[in-house]
C-alpha positions as CSV (number, residue, x, y, z in Angstrom):
1,M,-83.1,-51.1,72.7
2,K,-84.7,-47.7,72.8
3,S,-87.9,-47.0,72.8
4,S,-88.3,-45.1,69.5
5,T,-86.6,-48.7,67.4
6,E,-89.5,-50.7,69.7
7,D,-92.3,-48.7,69.0
8,Q,-91.5,-48.7,65.2
9,I,-91.0,-52.2,65.1
10,K,-94.2,-52.5,67.6
11,G,-95.8,-50.2,65.0
12,N,-94.9,-52.6,62.0
13,L,-95.9,-55.4,64.0
14,H,-99.6,-54.0,64.3
15,E,-100.3,-52.5,60.9
16,L,-99.1,-56.4,59.7
17,K,-101.3,-58.1,61.6
18,G,-104.1,-55.0,60.5
19,N,-103.9,-55.9,57.0
20,V,-104.5,-59.5,57.7
21,K,-107.5,-58.8,59.8
22,E,-108.6,-56.5,57.0
23,K,-108.1,-59.1,54.5
24,A,-109.7,-61.6,56.2
25,G,-112.5,-59.4,56.9
26,Q,-113.1,-58.8,53.2
27,V,-112.6,-62.4,52.3
28,T,-115.2,-63.8,55.0
29,N,-117.6,-60.7,54.2
30,N,-116.9,-60.0,57.9
31,P,-117.4,-55.9,58.0
32,K,-117.1,-56.1,61.9
33,L,-113.2,-58.1,61.0
34,E,-112.2,-55.8,58.2
35,N,-113.6,-52.5,60.4
36,E,-110.7,-54.0,63.6
37,G,-108.5,-54.4,60.7
38,Q,-108.4,-51.0,59.5
39,D,-108.6,-49.4,63.2
40,E,-105.2,-51.6,63.9
41,K,-103.8,-50.4,60.8
42,L,-104.0,-47.0,61.5
43,A,-102.9,-47.7,65.4
44,G,-99.8,-49.0,64.1
45,K,-99.2,-46.7,61.7
46,V,-99.4,-43.8,64.0
47,Q,-97.1,-45.7,66.5
48,K,-94.4,-46.5,63.9
49,K,-94.6,-42.4,63.7
50,V,-94.3,-41.6,67.2
51,G,-91.2,-44.2,67.3
52,Q,-89.4,-41.6,64.6
53,I,-90.4,-38.6,66.2
54,E,-88.9,-40.0,69.3
55,E,-85.8,-40.8,67.1
56,V,-85.5,-37.3,65.9
57,L,-86.1,-35.5,68.8
58,E,-83.5,-38.1,70.7
59,K,-80.5,-36.5,68.3
């Protein structure tokens, strides 16, 4: 598997995991968990974008 595809998949997983953490933090009224979720979601978006850029550069 190409590294660009791998980055996109891992980015999606981080986004999903961050979303779950963020929602869990909201439900449990835990701002720390909510912030961790937001951070992980952002990291996932960045990683996904890096994978997309790598894919364009490989062509």
